[in-house]
C-alpha positions as CSV (number, residue, x, y, z in Angstrom):
1,M,0.3,0.1,-0.1
2,H,1.0,4.0,-0.8
3,R,2.9,4.6,3.1
4,P,2.6,8.6,2.4
5,L,-1.6,7.9,1.9
6,V,-1.6,5.3,4.7
7,T,0.5,7.5,7.2
8,L,-2.6,10.3,6.0
9,A,-4.8,8.0,6.9
10,G,-4.0,7.3,10.3
11,V,-3.4,11.1,11.0
12,M,-7.0,11.7,9.6
13,A,-8.0,9.2,12.0
14,G,-6.4,10.7,14.8
15,L,-7.5,13.8,14.2
16,A,-11.2,12.5,14.0
17,V,-10.6,10.7,17.7
18,F,-9.0,14.4,18.5
19,S,-12.3,16.5,17.3
20,L,-15.1,14.3,19.1
21,V,-13.2,15.3,22.5
22,G,-13.2,18.5,21.6
23,T,-17.0,18.7,20.6
24,V,-17.3,17.5,24.4
25,V,-14.9,19.4,26.5
26,D,-15.1,22.7,23.9
27,D,-18.1,24.5,23.9
28,R,-17.5,27.1,21.2
29,T,-19.3,27.4,18.1
30,V,-18.8,28.7,14.4
31,L,-22.2,29.4,12.6
32,G,-24.0,27.9,15.1
33,V,-22.1,24.3,15.7
34,N,-19.4,23.4,17.8
35,T,-16.4,24.4,16.9
36,W,-14.5,21.2,16.4
37,L,-17.3,19.0,14.3
38,K,-15.9,20.4,11.1
39,P,-12.6,19.1,11.8
40,L,-14.1,15.8,12.8
41,K,-16.1,15.2,9.1
42,F,-12.6,16.6,7.4
43,G,-11.0,14.1,9.8
44,V,-13.2,10.5,8.4
45,S,-13.8,11.6,4.9
46,F,-10.1,12.0,4.3
47,A,-9.1,8.8,6.2
48,L,-11.6,6.7,3.9
49,Y,-10.8,8.3,1.3
50,A,-6.9,8.2,1.6
51,V,-7.3,4.4,2.3
52,T,-9.3,3.9,-0.7
53,M,-6.7,5.7,-2.8
54,A,-4.0,3.8,-1.0
55,W,-5.1,0.5,-1.7
56,L,-6.4,1.5,-5.6
57,I,-2.5,3.1,-5.9
58,G,-1.2,-0.5,-4.8
59,R,-3.4,-2.0,-7.3
60,L,-1.5,0.0,-10.7
61,T,0.8,-2.2,-12.7
62,R,2.0,0.3,-14.9
63,A,3.0,4.0,-14.7
64,R,3.5,3.0,-10.6
65,R,6.5,5.5,-10.0
66,T,4.0,8.3,-11.7
67,A,1.0,6.9,-9.5
68,W,3.5,6.6,-6.1
69,W,4.1,10.6,-6.6
70,A,0.6,11.6,-7.6
71,G,-0.6,9.3,-4.2
72,T,2.1,11.6,-2.3
73,V,0.7,14.8,-3.7
74,I,-2.5,13.8,-2.6
75,A,-1.5,12.8,0.7
76,V,1.1,16.2,1.1
77,F,-1.8,18.5,0.3
78,G,-4.7,16.3,1.6
79,F,-2.8,16.7,5.3
80,L,-1.9,20.5,4.2
81,E,-6.0,21.6,3.9
82,V,-7.3,19.7,6.6
83,A,-4.5,21.1,8.8
84,L,-5.9,24.4,8.0
85,I,-9.6,23.4,8.7
86,A,-8.1,22.4,12.4
87,F,-6.3,25.6,12.8
88,Q,-9.4,27.9,12.1
89,A,-11.4,25.1,14.3
90,A,-9.0,25.8,17.2
91,R,-9.2,29.7,16.7
92,A,-13.3,29.1,16.5
93,R,-12.9,31.1,13.3
94,M,-14.9,29.7,9.7
95,S,-12.2,28.3,7.0
96,H,-14.0,27.7,4.2
97,F,-15.2,31.5,2.7
98,N,-13.7,33.3,5.0
99,A,-12.0,36.3,4.2
100,T,-13.2,38.9,7.1
101,T,-9.0,39.4,8.1
102,D,-5.8,39.2,6.6
103,L,-4.9,36.1,8.3
104,D,-8.3,34.3,7.5
105,D,-7.8,35.5,4.0
106,R,-4.3,34.2,3.6
107,V,-6.0,30.7,5.1
108,F,-9.0,30.5,2.8
109,T,-6.4,31.2,0.2
110,A,-4.0,28.6,1.3
111,M,-6.5,26.0,1.2
112,G,-7.8,27.4,-2.5
113,V,-4.1,26.5,-3.6
114,T,-3.7,22.9,-1.6
115,I,-7.3,21.6,-2.9
116,A,-6.0,22.5,-6.6
117,F,-2.9,20.2,-6.1
118,F,-5.1,17.8,-4.5
119,Y,-7.6,17.9,-7.4
120,A,-4.8,17.5,-10.1
121,A,-3.1,14.6,-8.7
122,T,-6.2,13.0,-8.4
123,L,-6.9,13.7,-12.5
124,V,-3.7,12.1,-13.0
125,V,-4.6,8.6,-10.9
126,V,-8.2,8.8,-13.1
127,V,-5.8,8.7,-15.9
128,L,-3.7,5.9,-14.9
129,L,-6.4,4.3,-14.0
130,M,-7.9,4.5,-17.8
131,I,-5.2,2.9,-19.1
132,Q,-4.9,-0.3,-17.2
133,R,-6.7,-3.2,-15.6
134,P,-6.3,-3.4,-11.6
135,G,-8.5,-6.0,-11.3
136,D,-11.1,-7.9,-13.0
137,R,-13.8,-5.9,-15.7
138,A,-16.1,-5.8,-13.1
139,L,-13.5,-4.3,-10.3
140,T,-12.0,-2.4,-13.0
141,W,-14.8,-0.4,-13.9
142,A,-16.1,0.1,-10.7
143,L,-12.6,2.0,-9.9
144,R,-12.7,3.6,-13.1
145,L,-16.5,4.9,-12.5
146,G,-16.3,5.3,-8.7
147,L,-12.8,7.6,-9.3
148,V,-14.6,10.0,-12.2
149,I,-17.6,10.7,-10.0
150,A,-15.5,11.5,-7.0
151,V,-13.8,13.8,-9.1
152,V,-17.0,15.3,-10.5
153,G,-17.8,15.4,-6.8
154,M,-14.7,17.4,-5.8
155,A,-15.8,19.8,-8.7
156,L,-19.3,20.3,-7.1
157,G,-17.4,22.0,-4.4
158,F,-16.5,24.9,-6.4
159,L,-20.4,26.0,-6.7
160,M,-19.8,27.2,-2.5
161,L,-17.2,29.6,-3.8
162,V,-20.0,31.8,-5.6
163,P,-20.9,34.8,-3.6
164,T,-24.1,35.4,-2.8
165,E,-26.1,39.0,-3.8
166,A,-26.1,39.4,-0.1
167,Q,-22.7,38.8,0.4
168,V,-21.9,41.1,-2.8
169,A,-24.0,44.1,-1.3
170,A,-23.0,44.0,1.8
171,D,-19.2,43.3,1.7
172,T,-18.3,41.7,4.8
173,G,-15.5,39.6,3.6
174,V,-17.6,36.1,3.5
175,I,-17.3,34.8,-0.2
176,G,-19.5,32.1,-0.6
177,A,-22.0,29.6,1.2
178,H,-22.7,26.1,1.8
179,S,-26.8,26.7,1.6
180,V,-28.6,28.2,-1.2
181,G,-31.4,30.7,-0.4
182,V,-31.1,30.9,3.3
183,E,-27.9,31.8,5.5
184,D,-25.3,29.2,6.5
185,G,-25.4,28.7,10.1
186,G,-29.5,27.8,10.1
187,P,-31.3,24.8,11.3
188,G,-29.5,21.6,9.9
189,L,-29.4,17.7,10.1
190,P,-27.4,16.4,13.4
191,V,-23.5,15.6,12.6
192,T,-23.9,16.6,8.9
193,G,-25.4,20.3,9.6
194,W,-26.9,19.8,6.3
195,S,-29.5,22.7,5.9
196,T,-32.8,21.8,7.2
197,T,-34.5,24.9,5.5
198,G,-32.7,25.5,2.3
199,G,-30.6,23.7,0.0
200,D,-27.3,22.7,0.9
201,L,-24.3,22.1,-1.7
202,R,-22.2,20.2,0.7
203,I,-25.1,17.2,0.0
204,P,-24.0,16.8,-3.9
205,H,-20.3,17.3,-2.8
206,F,-20.1,14.1,-0.2
207,V,-22.3,12.0,-2.5
208,G,-19.8,12.7,-5.3
209,M,-16.6,12.3,-3.4
210,H,-17.8,9.1,-2.1
211,A,-18.5,7.3,-5.1
212,L,-15.2,6.2,-4.5
213,Q,-16.3,3.4,-1.9
214,V,-19.6,3.1,-2.6
215,L,-19.1,1.0,-6.0
216,P,-16.3,-1.1,-5.1
217,L,-17.9,-2.0,-1.9
218,L,-21.5,-2.7,-3.6
219,L,-19.0,-5.0,-5.6
220,L,-18.3,-6.6,-2.5
221,A,-21.6,-7.7,-2.1
222,L,-22.2,-9.3,-5.7
223,K,-19.6,-12.1,-5.3
224,R,-22.0,-14.8,-6.1
225,F,-22.8,-13.6,-9.4
226,D,-20.7,-14.2,-12.8
227,E,-18.2,-11.7,-13.6
228,V,-20.2,-10.1,-16.3
229,T,-23.1,-9.7,-14.4
230,R,-21.1,-8.2,-11.9
231,L,-19.5,-5.7,-14.8
232,R,-23.3,-5.0,-15.7
233,L,-24.6,-4.3,-12.2
234,V,-21.6,-2.1,-11.5
235,V,-22.4,0.0,-14.8
236,V,-26.2,0.5,-13.6
237,A,-25.3,1.0,-10.1
238,A,-23.1,4.0,-11.5
239,A,-25.9,5.5,-14.1
240,G,-28.2,5.3,-11.0
241,Y,-25.7,6.9,-8.7
242,V,-24.8,10.1,-11.3
243,A,-28.5,10.4,-11.3
244,V,-28.8,10.4,-7.8
245,L,-25.9,13.1,-8.0
246,A,-27.5,14.8,-10.4
247,L,-30.7,15.1,-8.6
248,V,-29.5,16.6,-5.0
249,T,-27.4,19.1,-7.1
250,W,-30.6,20.4,-9.0
251,Q,-32.8,20.5,-5.4
252,A,-29.6,22.4,-3.5
253,L,-29.3,24.3,-6.4
254,R,-33.3,25.2,-6.0
255,G,-32.9,26.2,-2.2
256,Q,-34.2,23.0,-1.5
257,P,-33.7,21.1,1.6
258,L,-33.1,17.4,1.0
259,V,-35.5,16.6,4.0
260,H,-38.0,18.5,2.5
261,P,-38.3,17.5,-1.3
262,D,-41.1,19.4,-3.4
263,A,-43.2,16.9,-6.1
264,A,-41.3,17.7,-8.8
265,T,-38.4,16.1,-7.1
266,L,-40.2,13.1,-5.8
267,V,-41.2,12.2,-9.2
268,V,-37.6,12.5,-10.3
269,A,-36.4,10.4,-7.9
270,G,-39.2,7.7,-8.8
271,L,-38.3,7.7,-12.0
272,V,-34.7,7.4,-11.4
273,A,-35.3,4.4,-8.8
274,A,-37.7,2.7,-11.5
275,G,-34.9,3.6,-13.9
276,T,-32.3,1.7,-11.9
277,A,-34.8,-1.2,-11.3
278,V,-35.1,-1.8,-14.7
279,G,-31.3,-1.8,-15.1
280,V,-30.6,-4.2,-12.4
281,L,-33.0,-6.8,-13.9
282,V,-31.6,-6.4,-17.5
283,A,-28.1,-6.8,-16.2
284,V,-28.9,-9.7,-13.7
285,G,-31.4,-11.8,-17.0
286,G,-29.3,-10.7,-20.2
287,P,-27.1,-12.9,-21.9
288,R,-23.2,-13.7,-20.9
289,E,-21.3,-13.1,-23.7
290,H,-21.5,-9.3,-23.9
291,S,-19.7,-6.9,-21.9
292,L,-17.7,-3.6,-21.7
293,R,-14.3,-4.3,-22.8
294,A,-12.0,-2.9,-19.9
């Protein structure tokens, strides 16, 4: 396995434990939630991501040196990104969108630089994964599709950087927001903090990024099927996942809370569910001789 990424996973797990303790002993808040909740969530998320990428890079058989360096860049800049988040949490300051003071502005700018390197290195791994097979066809496509969707999910995070009309008018130094249609810091779901009164762009960002874990884990549950059927089911699952990602993005951009969908959202969700169900039936019942080429 890729040692720098494994090290990152361990550090992030330690940060998650530290932050969990922080939520108990430190009652300071940022935007209405405990200041240590954000590094706790990022610690868990980056630990999962680092473990997955370490395992994936370890399965690559070509351009291994390039893959190792890409993984190392992910590890270094992933660490710096979350370290800056933890630094701001320790100060009980907003980490994202915060340019209210010179120091806050420098931290936010630095976070933009670190995530750019992180994203670019991930794209390198995407390219390497597309030109080789790290397993059988089903696993190869689960990893390829999962990583591509994850990259899209990362890119959706940039939607949060667009300043709202109120921010432009007030010129307070806050640039961008998680929520759509309401101010950040309002009522939210437990742990995640996702808004229950407006749209929340963190939802598609989260859903997209973790396709890299969901699709390979789904494949583990399909062991009883032959390789071609598993491949088809992975493709169906990826298509359904993309549809769900598009749906929650659309919902968030309309300023609609995840937990309060309107009729249009429910209709589209029903169509996605029905389409996925039909795809599963076709995948399981179809002939065995046809498959994607890996």
